[in-house]
DRENDO-1510 file (C-alpha; in Angstrom, 1 decimal, always signed):
<recs>
REC; n; res; u; v; w
REC; 1; MET; -15.7; +12.5; -28.1 .
REC; 2; GLU; -12.5; +11.6; -30.2 .
REC; 3; ASP; -10.5; +10.7; -27.0 .
REC; 4; HIS; -13.4; +8.2; -26.1 .
REC; 5; GLN; -13.2; +6.5; -29.5 .
REC; 6; SER; -9.5; +6.2; -29.4 .
REC; 7; GLY; -9.6; +4.3; -26.0 .
REC; 8; ASN; -12.0; +1.9; -27.6 .
REC; 9; GLY; -9.5; +1.1; -30.4 .
REC; 10; LEU; -6.9; +0.4; -27.6 .
REC; 11; MET; -9.1; -1.9; -25.7 .
REC; 12; ALA; -10.2; -3.7; -28.8 .
REC; 13; GLY; -6.6; -4.3; -29.7 .
REC; 14; ILE; -5.7; -5.6; -26.2 .
REC; 15; ILE; -8.6; -8.0; -26.3 .
REC; 16; VAL; -7.8; -9.1; -29.8 .
REC; 17; GLY; -4.3; -9.6; -28.8 .
REC; 18; ALA; -5.2; -11.7; -25.8 .
REC; 19; PHE; -7.4; -14.0; -27.9 .
REC; 20; VAL; -4.6; -14.4; -30.6 .
REC; 21; GLY; -2.0; -15.2; -27.8 .
REC; 22; ALA; -4.3; -17.6; -26.2 .
REC; 23; ALA; -5.0; -19.3; -29.7 .
REC; 24; ALA; -1.3; -19.6; -30.4 .
REC; 25; ALA; -0.6; -20.9; -26.9 .
REC; 26; THR; -3.2; -23.7; -27.4 .
REC; 27; VAL; -1.9; -24.7; -30.7 .
REC; 28; ALA; +1.8; -24.8; -29.5 .
REC; 29; LEU; +0.7; -26.9; -26.4 .
REC; 30; ARG; -1.4; -29.4; -28.4 .
REC; 31; ARG; +1.2; -29.8; -31.0 .
REC; 32; ARG; +2.7; -33.4; -30.8 .
REC; 33; PHE; +6.0; -34.0; -32.4 .
REC; 34; PRO; +6.2; -37.3; -34.1 .
REC; 35; ALA; +7.8; -40.0; -31.9 .
REC; 36; GLY; +10.8; -42.1; -33.1 .
REC; 37; PRO; +10.8; -45.8; -33.3 .
REC; 38; GLY; +10.9; -47.5; -29.9 .
REC; 39; SER; +9.6; -44.4; -28.0 .
REC; 40; ASP; +7.4; -44.7; -25.2 .
REC; 41; GLU; +4.2; -42.5; -25.4 .
REC; 42; ARG; +2.3; -43.9; -22.2 .
REC; 43; ALA; +1.0; -41.1; -19.8 .
REC; 44; LEU; +3.2; -40.4; -16.9 .
REC; 45; GLU; +2.0; -42.3; -13.9 .
REC; 46; LEU; +3.0; -41.0; -10.6 .
REC; 47; PRO; +2.6; -43.0; -7.3 .
REC; 48; PRO; +0.0; -41.8; -4.9 .
REC; 49; PRO; +1.3; -39.1; -2.4 .
REC; 50; ASP; +2.3; -40.4; +1.0 .
REC; 51; ASP; +0.7; -39.3; +4.4 .
REC; 52; ALA; +3.1; -36.4; +5.0 .
REC; 53; THR; +2.5; -34.9; +1.5 .
REC; 54; LEU; -1.2; -35.0; +2.0 .
REC; 55; ALA; -1.1; -33.4; +5.4 .
REC; 56; THR; +1.2; -30.6; +4.2 .
REC; 57; ALA; -1.3; -30.0; +1.2 .
REC; 58; ARG; -4.3; -29.9; +3.4 .
REC; 59; THR; -2.5; -27.5; +6.0 .
REC; 60; GLU; -1.5; -25.2; +3.1 .
REC; 61; ALA; -5.2; -25.4; +1.5 .
REC; 62; ALA; -6.7; -24.5; +4.9 .
REC; 63; ALA; -4.3; -21.5; +5.2 .
REC; 64; ILE; -5.4; -20.4; +1.8 .
REC; 65; VAL; -9.0; -20.8; +2.6 .
REC; 66; ALA; -8.6; -18.9; +5.9 .
REC; 67; ARG; -6.9; -15.9; +4.1 .
REC; 68; LEU; -9.6; -15.9; +1.3 .
REC; 69; ARG; -12.3; -16.0; +3.9 .
REC; 70; SER; -10.8; -13.1; +5.8 .
REC; 71; ALA; -10.3; -11.0; +2.6 .
REC; 72; PHE; -13.8; -11.7; +1.4 .
REC; 73; PRO; -16.0; -12.0; +4.4 .
REC; 74; ASN; -19.2; -11.4; +2.5 .
REC; 75; LEU; -19.2; -14.4; +0.3 .
REC; 76; THR; -21.3; -17.4; +1.0 .
REC; 77; GLN; -19.7; -20.0; +3.1 .
REC; 78; ILE; -17.9; -22.7; +1.4 .
REC; 79; GLU; -18.7; -26.1; +2.7 .
REC; 80; GLU; -15.7; -28.2; +3.7 .
REC; 81; GLU; -15.5; -31.9; +3.1 .
</recs>
């Protein structure tokens, strides 16, 4: 019975460590450093993707979906747009 309890402590430590790590990562990613005078803090605006990029993305997405469907045939079918 003591072996079972020592495993629970290890799992609790792993779970607590994961939560602490996630909280630290969230704080680090949300921290904003003060911007100096004249700095531009606007959001980065990217141009819309071109047709070739969209076609490549659709082809890759279809390949991923096909692999997932072959790996998990018992799941309900995902409707395609």
